[in-house]
C-alpha positions as CSV (number, residue, x, y, z in Angstrom):
1,M,21.5,-67.3,185.0
2,T,22.9,-64.2,186.6
3,I,20.5,-61.2,186.5
4,R,21.2,-57.5,187.0
5,R,18.4,-55.0,187.9
6,M,18.8,-52.0,185.5
7,T,16.8,-49.5,183.6
8,V,16.2,-50.0,179.9
9,S,18.6,-47.0,179.1
10,Q,21.3,-48.4,181.4
11,A,21.1,-51.8,179.8
12,L,21.2,-50.4,176.3
13,V,24.2,-48.2,177.0
14,E,26.2,-51.0,178.6
15,F,25.2,-53.4,175.8
16,L,26.4,-51.0,173.1
17,A,29.7,-50.4,175.0
18,N,30.4,-54.1,174.6
19,Q,29.8,-54.6,170.9
20,W,32.9,-55.2,168.7
21,T,33.5,-55.4,165.0
22,L,35.8,-58.0,163.6
23,D,37.2,-57.7,160.1
24,C,40.1,-59.1,158.1
25,A,42.4,-56.3,156.7
26,A,43.9,-56.5,153.2
27,D,47.2,-57.7,154.6
28,G,45.5,-60.6,156.4
29,T,45.6,-59.2,159.9
30,E,42.5,-59.2,162.0
31,I,41.0,-55.9,163.0
32,R,38.9,-55.7,166.2
33,E,37.4,-52.4,167.2
34,R,34.5,-51.0,169.1
35,T,31.4,-50.9,166.9
36,V,30.0,-47.9,168.9
37,P,32.9,-46.1,170.6
38,G,30.9,-43.2,171.9
39,M,27.6,-41.4,172.0
40,F,26.5,-37.9,171.1
41,G,23.5,-36.5,173.0
42,I,21.4,-33.5,173.4
43,F,19.1,-33.8,176.4
44,G,15.5,-32.8,176.9
45,H,12.5,-34.1,178.8
46,G,12.4,-37.1,176.6
47,N,15.9,-38.5,177.4
48,V,17.5,-36.6,180.2
49,A,16.1,-39.0,182.9
50,G,16.7,-42.1,180.6
51,V,19.7,-42.2,178.3
52,G,21.1,-39.0,179.9
53,Q,21.0,-40.6,183.4
54,A,22.6,-43.8,182.2
55,L,25.5,-41.9,180.6
56,K,26.0,-39.9,183.8
57,Q,26.0,-43.0,185.9
58,F,28.5,-44.8,183.8
59,N,30.6,-41.6,183.5
60,V,30.9,-41.7,187.3
61,E,31.5,-45.4,187.7
62,N,33.4,-46.2,184.5
63,P,34.2,-43.2,182.3
64,D,35.7,-45.4,179.5
65,L,32.6,-47.6,179.1
66,M,30.6,-45.2,176.9
67,P,32.2,-41.8,176.4
68,Y,29.7,-39.0,175.9
69,Y,30.2,-36.0,173.6
70,Q,28.2,-32.8,173.2
71,A,26.8,-31.5,170.0
72,R,25.1,-28.3,169.1
73,N,22.6,-29.7,166.6
74,E,21.0,-33.2,166.4
75,Q,21.5,-33.4,162.6
76,A,25.2,-32.7,163.1
77,M,25.5,-35.6,165.5
78,V,24.6,-38.0,162.8
79,H,26.9,-36.2,160.3
80,Q,29.8,-36.7,162.8
81,S,28.9,-40.4,163.0
82,V,29.0,-40.7,159.2
83,G,32.3,-39.0,158.9
84,Y,33.8,-41.3,161.6
85,A,32.4,-44.3,159.8
86,R,33.9,-43.3,156.5
87,M,37.4,-43.1,158.0
88,H,36.9,-46.5,159.7
89,R,35.6,-48.1,156.5
90,R,32.2,-48.8,158.1
91,R,33.7,-50.8,161.0
92,G,32.5,-48.3,163.6
93,T,30.2,-45.4,164.2
94,Y,28.7,-43.3,166.9
95,A,25.3,-43.4,168.5
96,S,23.1,-40.2,168.7
97,A,20.6,-39.7,171.4
98,A,17.9,-37.0,171.1
99,S,14.8,-35.9,173.0
100,V,11.2,-36.1,172.1
101,G,9.7,-34.2,169.2
102,P,11.9,-31.6,167.5
103,G,15.0,-33.1,168.9
104,A,14.1,-36.5,167.4
105,T,13.0,-35.1,164.0
106,N,16.2,-33.0,163.8
107,L,17.9,-36.4,163.3
108,L,15.9,-37.2,160.1
109,T,18.2,-35.5,157.6
110,G,21.2,-37.2,159.1
111,A,19.4,-40.6,158.9
112,A,18.6,-40.1,155.2
113,L,22.2,-39.1,154.6
114,A,23.6,-42.2,156.3
115,T,21.2,-44.6,154.5
116,T,21.8,-43.0,151.1
117,N,25.5,-43.2,151.5
118,R,25.4,-46.8,152.8
119,L,27.2,-45.7,155.9
120,P,26.3,-46.8,159.5
121,A,24.8,-44.5,162.1
122,L,22.9,-45.5,165.2
123,L,20.0,-43.2,166.1
124,L,18.3,-43.2,169.5
125,P,15.4,-40.7,169.3
126,S,13.2,-40.5,172.3
127,D,9.5,-41.1,171.9
128,T,6.3,-40.2,173.7
129,F,4.9,-42.3,176.6
130,A,4.2,-45.9,175.7
131,T,1.7,-46.1,178.6
132,R,0.0,-42.9,177.4
133,V,-0.5,-42.0,181.1
134,A,0.5,-38.5,180.3
135,D,-1.1,-37.8,176.9
136,P,-0.5,-35.6,175.0
137,V,2.9,-34.6,176.4
138,L,4.8,-31.5,175.4
139,Q,6.0,-31.7,171.8
140,Q,3.8,-34.7,171.0
141,L,2.2,-34.9,167.5
142,E,-1.4,-36.0,167.6
143,Q,-3.1,-37.7,164.6
144,P,-6.8,-38.4,165.2
145,H,-6.9,-41.2,162.6
146,D,-3.9,-43.0,164.3
147,I,-3.3,-42.3,167.9
148,G,-0.3,-44.6,168.0
149,L,1.5,-42.6,165.3
150,T,4.4,-40.5,166.5
151,V,6.9,-38.3,164.8
152,N,9.4,-41.1,165.1
153,D,7.5,-43.1,162.5
154,A,9.0,-40.6,160.0
155,F,12.3,-42.5,160.5
156,R,10.9,-45.7,158.8
157,P,11.5,-44.6,155.2
158,V,14.9,-43.2,155.9
159,S,16.3,-46.0,158.0
160,R,17.7,-49.4,157.1
161,F,16.3,-50.7,160.5
162,F,13.6,-49.2,162.7
163,D,11.9,-50.5,165.8
164,R,10.4,-49.1,169.0
165,V,11.0,-50.4,172.5
166,Q,7.3,-50.4,173.7
167,R,8.1,-52.8,176.6
168,P,11.4,-53.4,178.4
169,E,11.5,-57.0,177.4
170,Q,11.7,-56.0,173.7
171,L,15.1,-54.5,174.2
172,F,17.0,-57.7,173.8
173,S,15.8,-58.7,170.4
174,I,15.7,-55.1,169.1
175,A,19.3,-54.3,170.2
176,L,20.7,-57.5,168.6
177,A,18.8,-57.0,165.4
178,A,20.0,-53.4,165.2
179,M,23.6,-54.5,165.6
180,R,23.2,-57.1,162.8
181,V,22.1,-54.4,160.3
182,L,24.6,-51.8,161.5
183,T,27.5,-54.2,160.8
184,D,26.2,-55.8,157.6
185,P,27.9,-54.2,154.5
186,A,24.8,-55.0,152.3
187,E,22.3,-53.6,154.7
188,T,24.0,-50.8,156.7
189,G,22.8,-47.3,156.9
190,A,20.7,-45.5,159.6
191,V,19.7,-47.8,162.3
192,T,16.9,-46.3,164.5
193,I,15.7,-47.5,167.9
194,A,12.9,-45.3,169.2
195,L,12.8,-45.1,172.9
196,P,9.6,-44.0,174.7
197,E,10.5,-41.7,177.5
198,D,8.8,-43.7,180.2
199,V,10.2,-47.0,179.0
200,Q,13.7,-45.6,179.1
201,A,13.5,-45.2,182.8
202,E,11.7,-48.5,183.6
203,A,13.6,-51.2,185.5
204,M,14.1,-54.7,184.2
205,D,15.9,-57.9,184.9
206,V,18.8,-58.1,182.5
207,P,20.7,-61.3,181.9
208,V,24.4,-60.7,182.3
209,E,25.0,-62.6,179.1
210,F,23.3,-59.8,177.2
211,L,25.9,-57.4,178.6
212,Q,29.0,-59.4,177.8
213,P,31.3,-58.5,174.9
214,R,29.9,-59.7,171.6
215,E,31.7,-59.7,168.2
216,W,30.2,-59.0,164.8
217,R,32.2,-60.1,161.9
218,I,32.0,-58.1,158.6
219,R,30.8,-60.4,155.9
220,R,33.1,-60.7,152.9
221,P,31.2,-63.1,150.6
222,R,33.1,-64.5,147.6
223,P,31.5,-64.5,144.2
224,E,29.4,-67.5,143.2
225,R,31.0,-69.8,140.6
226,D,28.5,-69.2,137.8
227,A,28.4,-65.4,138.3
228,L,32.1,-65.3,138.3
229,A,32.3,-67.4,135.1
230,A,29.9,-65.0,133.4
231,A,31.9,-62.0,134.5
232,L,35.2,-63.5,133.3
233,E,33.7,-64.4,129.9
234,T,32.4,-60.8,129.4
235,I,35.6,-59.2,130.4
236,R,37.7,-61.5,128.2
237,G,35.6,-60.5,125.2
238,A,36.1,-56.8,125.8
239,K,38.2,-54.6,123.5
240,R,37.8,-51.3,125.5
241,P,36.9,-52.2,129.1
242,L,36.5,-49.6,131.8
243,I,36.2,-50.0,135.5
244,V,33.8,-47.7,137.5
245,A,35.0,-47.9,141.1
246,G,32.7,-46.7,143.9
247,G,32.8,-46.5,147.7
248,G,32.5,-50.2,148.1
249,V,36.1,-50.6,147.0
250,L,37.3,-48.5,149.9
251,Y,34.9,-50.0,152.4
252,S,36.2,-53.4,151.4
253,E,39.8,-52.2,151.7
254,A,40.2,-53.4,148.1
255,E,42.3,-50.6,146.7
256,Q,45.5,-52.8,146.7
257,Q,43.7,-55.6,144.8
258,L,42.3,-53.1,142.4
259,R,45.8,-51.6,141.7
260,K,47.3,-55.1,141.1
261,F,44.5,-56.0,138.8
262,V,44.6,-52.9,136.6
263,E,48.4,-52.9,136.5
264,A,48.3,-56.5,135.3
265,T,45.6,-55.9,132.7
266,G,45.9,-52.2,131.8
267,I,42.2,-51.6,132.3
268,P,41.5,-47.9,133.0
269,V,39.6,-46.8,136.1
270,G,37.0,-44.0,136.6
271,T,35.5,-43.4,139.9
272,S,32.3,-42.2,141.5
273,Q,32.5,-39.5,144.2
274,A,32.6,-42.1,146.9
275,G,35.3,-44.0,145.1
276,G,37.8,-41.1,145.1
277,G,41.1,-42.5,146.5
278,V,40.9,-46.0,145.2
279,L,44.0,-45.2,143.0
280,D,46.5,-42.4,143.3
281,W,45.7,-39.6,140.9
282,A,49.0,-40.1,139.0
283,H,48.5,-43.8,138.5
284,P,48.6,-44.6,134.7
285,Q,45.3,-46.4,134.8
286,Y,43.4,-43.7,136.8
287,T,41.3,-41.4,134.6
288,G,39.5,-39.5,137.3
289,G,35.8,-39.1,138.1
290,V,33.3,-40.4,135.7
291,G,29.9,-38.9,134.8
292,A,28.1,-35.5,135.1
293,T,31.0,-33.9,137.0
294,G,33.7,-36.3,135.7
295,T,36.9,-35.6,133.8
296,L,37.1,-35.3,130.1
297,A,39.4,-38.3,130.0
298,A,37.1,-40.7,132.0
299,N,34.0,-39.6,130.1
300,R,35.6,-40.0,126.6
301,L,36.7,-43.5,127.5
302,A,33.3,-44.3,129.0
303,A,31.5,-43.1,125.9
304,E,33.3,-45.8,123.8
305,A,33.7,-48.6,126.3
306,D,32.2,-51.9,125.3
307,V,32.4,-53.4,128.9
308,I,31.8,-51.5,132.1
309,I,33.0,-53.2,135.2
310,G,31.2,-51.6,138.1
311,I,32.8,-52.3,141.5
312,G,31.1,-51.2,144.6
313,T,29.1,-48.4,143.0
314,R,25.4,-47.6,143.3
315,Y,25.4,-46.0,139.8
316,S,23.8,-42.6,140.8
317,D,22.6,-40.3,138.0
318,F,25.8,-38.3,138.4
319,T,27.9,-41.4,137.8
320,T,26.0,-42.3,134.7
321,A,25.5,-38.7,133.6
322,S,21.8,-39.4,133.7
323,R,22.4,-42.5,131.5
324,T,24.2,-40.6,128.8
325,V,27.9,-41.2,129.4
326,F,28.0,-44.9,128.2
327,Q,27.2,-44.4,124.4
328,N,28.5,-47.7,122.9
329,P,25.4,-49.4,121.5
330,D,26.8,-52.8,122.4
331,V,28.1,-51.9,125.9
332,K,27.7,-54.6,128.6
333,F,27.8,-54.2,132.3
334,V,29.4,-56.4,134.9
335,N,28.2,-55.1,138.3
336,I,30.1,-56.3,141.4
337,N,28.5,-55.3,144.6
338,V,27.9,-56.9,148.0
339,A,24.3,-55.7,147.8
340,A,22.1,-57.4,145.3
341,F,20.0,-54.2,144.9
342,D,23.0,-52.4,143.5
343,A,24.4,-55.4,141.5
344,Y,21.2,-55.5,139.4
345,K,21.1,-51.8,138.8
346,H,20.1,-50.6,135.3
347,G,19.4,-54.0,134.0
348,S,22.9,-55.4,134.2
349,P,23.0,-58.8,132.6
350,V,26.1,-59.9,134.7
351,P,25.5,-59.1,138.4
352,V,28.1,-60.5,140.8
353,I,26.9,-60.3,144.4
354,A,30.1,-60.4,146.4
355,D,32.7,-58.5,148.3
356,A,34.8,-56.2,146.1
357,R,38.1,-57.3,147.5
358,E,37.3,-61.0,147.3
359,T,36.1,-60.6,143.7
360,L,39.1,-58.6,142.6
361,I,41.4,-61.4,144.0
362,E,39.5,-63.9,141.9
363,L,39.5,-61.7,138.8
364,H,43.3,-61.1,139.1
365,E,44.0,-64.9,139.4
366,Q,41.7,-65.8,136.5
367,L,42.7,-63.0,134.1
368,S,46.4,-62.9,134.8
369,D,47.1,-63.4,131.1
370,L,44.7,-60.6,129.9
371,R,46.2,-57.3,128.6
372,I,44.4,-54.5,126.8
373,E,45.6,-53.8,123.3
374,A,48.5,-51.4,122.8
375,E,46.3,-48.9,120.9
376,Y,43.9,-48.6,123.8
377,A,46.7,-48.2,126.3
378,E,48.1,-45.3,124.2
379,R,44.7,-43.8,124.1
380,I,44.4,-43.9,127.9
381,S,47.7,-42.2,128.3
382,A,46.9,-39.5,125.8
383,E,43.6,-38.7,127.4
384,N,45.1,-38.5,130.9
385,A,47.9,-36.2,129.6
386,E,45.5,-33.8,128.0
387,W,43.3,-33.6,131.1
388,D,46.3,-33.2,133.4
389,A,47.4,-30.2,131.4
390,M,43.9,-28.7,131.6
391,V,44.0,-29.1,135.4
392,D,47.4,-27.5,135.6
393,Q,46.0,-24.5,133.7
394,A,43.0,-24.3,135.9
395,F,45.2,-24.3,139.0
396,A,47.4,-21.5,137.7
397,P,46.9,-18.2,139.7
398,S,45.1,-15.7,137.6
399,G,46.1,-12.6,139.6
400,F,42.5,-11.4,139.6
401,E,41.3,-9.6,142.7
402,L,38.8,-12.3,143.2
403,P,40.2,-15.7,142.3
404,G,38.1,-18.5,140.9
405,Q,37.3,-21.7,142.7
406,P,39.6,-23.8,140.6
407,E,42.7,-21.9,141.5
408,I,41.5,-21.9,145.2
409,I,41.4,-25.7,145.0
410,G,44.8,-25.7,143.4
411,A,46.3,-23.6,146.3
412,V,44.8,-25.9,148.9
413,Q,46.0,-28.9,147.1
414,Q,49.6,-27.6,146.8
415,A,49.7,-26.6,150.5
416,S,48.2,-29.9,151.8
417,A,50.1,-33.1,152.6
418,P,49.6,-36.3,150.6
419,G,47.6,-37.9,153.4
420,D,45.4,-35.0,154.3
421,V,41.7,-35.5,154.0
422,V,39.5,-33.1,152.1
423,V,35.8,-33.0,153.2
424,Q,33.0,-31.6,151.2
425,A,29.3,-32.3,150.4
426,A,27.3,-29.7,148.5
427,G,27.3,-26.7,146.2
428,S,29.7,-26.3,143.3
429,L,32.7,-27.7,145.2
430,P,31.9,-31.4,144.8
431,G,31.9,-31.2,141.0
432,D,35.1,-29.1,141.0
433,L,36.8,-31.4,143.4
434,Q,35.9,-34.5,141.5
435,K,37.4,-33.0,138.4
436,L,40.4,-31.3,140.0
437,W,41.5,-32.7,143.3
438,R,44.5,-34.9,143.0
439,V,43.9,-37.7,145.5
440,R,47.0,-39.2,147.0
441,D,45.7,-41.4,149.7
442,P,42.8,-44.0,149.9
443,L,41.1,-42.0,152.7
444,G,42.2,-38.6,151.4
445,Y,38.9,-37.7,149.6
446,H,35.6,-37.6,151.4
447,V,32.9,-35.9,149.4
448,E,29.4,-36.8,150.7
449,Y,27.6,-36.8,147.4
450,A,24.9,-39.5,147.7
451,Y,22.7,-37.0,149.7
452,S,24.8,-33.9,149.0
453,C,23.6,-32.4,152.2
454,M,24.3,-28.7,152.7
455,G,25.7,-28.2,156.1
456,Y,27.3,-31.7,156.3
457,E,30.9,-30.4,155.8
458,I,31.9,-29.1,159.3
459,A,30.2,-31.8,161.3
460,G,31.3,-34.5,158.8
461,G,34.9,-33.1,159.0
462,L,34.7,-33.3,162.8
463,G,33.6,-36.9,162.6
464,A,36.4,-37.7,160.1
465,K,39.0,-36.2,162.5
466,R,37.6,-38.1,165.4
467,G,37.9,-41.3,163.4
468,L,41.5,-40.6,162.5
469,D,42.4,-39.6,166.1
470,A,40.9,-42.8,167.3
471,A,43.1,-44.8,165.0
472,G,46.2,-42.8,166.1
473,D,46.4,-41.0,162.7
474,D,47.4,-37.4,163.0
475,R,46.8,-36.3,159.4
476,D,44.9,-33.1,158.9
477,V,41.3,-32.8,157.9
478,I,40.6,-29.8,155.5
479,V,36.9,-28.9,155.2
480,M,36.1,-26.8,152.1
481,I,32.8,-25.1,152.2
482,G,30.9,-22.3,150.5
483,D,29.0,-19.6,152.4
484,G,25.6,-21.2,151.4
485,S,26.5,-24.5,153.1
486,Y,28.2,-22.7,156.0
487,L,25.0,-20.8,156.8
488,M,23.0,-24.0,156.9
489,L,24.9,-25.6,159.8
490,N,28.1,-24.0,161.3
491,T,27.6,-24.4,165.0
492,E,29.7,-27.5,165.4
493,L,32.7,-25.2,165.2
494,V,31.9,-24.7,168.9
495,T,32.3,-28.5,169.3
496,A,35.7,-28.3,167.7
497,V,36.8,-25.5,170.0
498,A,35.3,-27.2,173.1
499,E,37.2,-30.5,172.5
500,G,40.2,-29.0,170.9
501,I,39.6,-31.0,167.7
502,K,41.9,-29.6,165.0
503,I,40.2,-29.2,161.7
504,I,41.0,-26.7,159.0
505,V,37.9,-25.0,157.5
506,V,38.4,-23.1,154.2
507,L,35.3,-21.0,153.6
508,I,34.9,-19.7,150.1
509,Q,32.7,-16.6,150.2
510,N,30.8,-16.0,146.9
511,H,27.7,-14.3,148.3
512,G,25.2,-16.8,147.2
513,Y,24.5,-20.3,146.0
514,A,27.2,-20.7,143.3
515,S,26.2,-24.2,142.2
516,I,22.5,-23.6,141.9
517,G,23.2,-20.3,140.4
518,H,25.2,-21.9,137.6
519,L,22.5,-24.6,137.2
520,S,19.8,-22.0,137.1
521,E,21.6,-20.4,134.1
522,T,21.7,-23.7,132.2
523,V,17.9,-24.3,132.8
524,G,16.9,-20.8,131.9
525,S,16.1,-19.4,135.3
526,E,18.9,-16.8,135.1
527,R,20.2,-17.2,138.7
528,F,16.9,-16.2,140.2
529,G,16.9,-16.5,144.0
530,T,20.6,-17.6,144.1
531,W,22.3,-14.4,145.1
532,Y,22.7,-13.1,148.7
533,R,21.5,-9.6,148.2
534,T,19.3,-7.1,150.0
535,Y,15.6,-7.3,149.1
536,D,14.5,-5.0,146.3
537,T,11.1,-3.8,147.3
538,E,10.2,-2.5,143.9
539,A,11.4,-5.5,141.8
540,K,10.2,-7.9,144.6
541,N,13.4,-10.0,144.3
542,F,17.0,-10.4,145.6
543,Q,18.6,-9.8,142.2
544,G,20.1,-6.4,143.0
545,E,23.8,-5.3,143.4
546,Q,23.8,-4.6,147.1
547,V,25.8,-7.4,148.8
548,L,24.7,-8.3,152.3
549,P,27.0,-6.9,155.1
550,V,27.6,-10.4,156.5
551,D,30.9,-11.1,158.2
552,L,31.3,-14.9,158.4
553,A,34.9,-14.6,159.6
554,M,33.7,-12.6,162.5
555,N,31.1,-15.3,163.1
556,A,33.7,-18.0,163.2
557,R,35.9,-15.9,165.5
558,S,32.9,-15.5,167.9
559,Y,32.8,-19.3,168.3
560,G,36.4,-19.3,169.5
561,M,38.1,-20.4,166.2
562,D,41.5,-19.1,165.1
563,V,40.6,-17.1,162.0
564,I,42.8,-16.1,159.0
565,E,41.3,-13.7,156.5
566,V,42.7,-13.7,153.0
567,E,42.2,-10.3,151.5
568,P,41.1,-9.8,147.9
569,G,43.9,-8.9,145.5
570,A,46.5,-10.3,143.1
571,S,48.3,-12.2,145.9
572,A,45.2,-13.9,147.3
573,I,46.2,-17.4,146.1
574,D,49.7,-17.1,147.5
575,D,48.2,-15.8,150.8
576,L,45.8,-18.7,150.9
577,G,48.7,-21.2,150.5
578,A,50.5,-19.4,153.4
579,A,47.3,-19.6,155.5
580,I,47.0,-23.3,154.9
581,A,50.6,-23.7,156.0
582,T,49.9,-21.7,159.2
583,A,46.8,-23.8,160.0
584,K,48.7,-27.0,159.5
585,A,51.5,-25.9,161.8
586,S,48.9,-25.1,164.5
587,D,47.4,-27.5,167.0
588,R,44.1,-25.6,167.1
589,P,41.1,-25.6,164.8
590,T,41.5,-22.9,162.2
591,F,39.0,-21.0,160.0
592,I,40.3,-19.5,156.7
593,H,38.1,-17.0,154.8
594,I,38.6,-16.2,151.2
595,N,36.5,-14.3,148.7
596,S,36.0,-15.8,145.2
597,D,34.4,-15.1,141.8
598,P,31.6,-17.6,141.3
599,L,31.5,-17.1,137.6
600,I,34.9,-18.7,137.0
601,Y,34.3,-22.3,136.2
602,S,36.3,-25.5,136.1
603,P,37.2,-27.2,132.8
604,D,34.4,-28.9,131.0
605,G,34.3,-32.7,131.4
606,A,31.6,-33.3,128.8
607,G,29.1,-34.6,131.4
608,W,25.4,-33.9,131.5
609,W,22.8,-34.0,134.3
610,D,19.1,-34.4,133.7
611,V,17.3,-31.4,135.2
612,P,14.0,-31.0,133.3
613,V,13.4,-27.6,131.7
614,P,9.8,-26.3,131.3
615,Q,8.3,-27.4,128.0
616,V,6.5,-24.0,127.7
617,A,7.9,-20.6,128.8
618,T,7.7,-17.0,127.9
619,L,11.4,-16.3,129.0
620,E,13.8,-16.5,126.0
621,A,16.4,-18.0,128.3
622,T,14.1,-20.8,129.3
623,Q,13.2,-21.5,125.6
624,R,16.9,-21.7,124.7
625,A,17.6,-24.0,127.6
626,R,14.7,-26.3,126.6
627,A,16.1,-26.7,123.1
628,E,19.5,-27.6,124.6
629,Y,17.8,-30.0,127.0
630,E,15.9,-31.8,124.3
631,E,19.2,-32.2,122.3
632,Q,21.0,-33.7,125.3
633,A,18.1,-36.0,126.2
634,T,18.4,-37.8,122.8
635,Y,21.6,-39.4,124.2
636,Q,19.8,-40.9,127.2
637,K,19.2,-44.7,127.4
638,P,16.2,-46.3,129.0
639,L,18.6,-49.1,130.3
640,L,22.3,-49.3,130.6
641,G,22.9,-53.1,130.6
């Protein structure tokens, strides 16, 4: 056996550089791409002499082996990895290396986001000395009841895989196990390998076999015979079936099979946030988003559906409208998911644990003679037509000095190309986009709404653009973000400038937390704490009229971004469209700033979200909200299936 003398970090970096994902595309061609095409890193005393040295050494000897990229925040490194993974349908992701202590824990939010979204990300947080020869080190957490506990143990509940390389010899089994989880569609999420800073620099004998190219084939399990038979029987017995399509349809590259199936049967489709793009918005069977922020068309059909066919969805409370959207007392659920955990959600009596694409192929073959009744088909068409007219009206420029968010979305939509990718995550934009954005491409809609992380947008958009560039795809990425999310994490604009990564950022300035402000009103808290205002020393709150003198356009300009400011006025929407056109024509990252009126809302989609209201309160607004809450809660079901 041939042996090479290397440090643990050198061996890990070279191992990762030689991992490949294999998958079969929808057209039958085989896809082979690097599982970890690059690594982000912010260096400190925990990793500068370990992973940092390894990356430097390979950069000198073989720059293409493991490309290194800078970041300005450890959390943002993981967000970039997730955005990349989304564009590559979970076939690839980046690794993120961080130093001991705060560098490591800064990764935690990103880890939770990746795991919640079922998207792969590899985290390499440094850890304190395994030998404890230097103890305690700078930035080490000490717990008297458990000396072996470190801050990296906080990754255990937010990771799909966690292990710590306490001895060099452990690297082999840990690295291979990590790759298995990273490339398993049923298990993927944050994969964390904690690296004690002394072990990173230790030398070891590495078998050359460990460093050779290794392939990991994406599993595409077909449905079991009995489970498929039960699903077929349930679907055949349906009078008003409805498909709820989630992200699993896209990650399986099953949109073509979905389209063929619904065109043959006429069954309508509603989507979760992650499922946006499975059908073109104008497709006759597409009814839009379903649930709390869904369309009126999808929610009306969902309320009466007698069979729900969930495909690749995790059934979050937004998708189910907190278990209120499916009101047919006899409704049955067929849940198709590669993960058993999701297939059995909400007491489904017909779980099908299988790949979305493989299952849709089987359903299409077995149900080729099935067609919904003409009356139901007419109902679908009528509901879609009514909702489309409402969206057209919402998009129409108002001529107000401060436009509303719906018309801003309409202007961006009109100025964008069919293949452009819109990226969003938090605030009021996800709900408005799910209702209003007319998706025209399978990868054209990326709203991170499993974790809905404020600050994801810019970093996630960078990751998405990296993913597209890696695939030779030059479409534009348009990041839409509110000022609240922008202030949470905006420094990756520097990364865009440093690497010349072209993203278009549309910042909607509404001087506060628009989404929570609206929610605050519905629960009787009267927008308390949601405005960005100067502090009122007498009232002891931030509810006054004096807007903060914050200039976010100047902030973006200071990072080196090209900046276009849309001035308030009757022509703001036309000016926004022109700004988007200018940004698309440029080859540089561009920041567009527009002011909006946060009190102009999107059309109501008749969805509800369970946010408990105090049972006892002296505020009249809260008392009214409680009465409304109790009324809505009567529609909730303890189980869906």
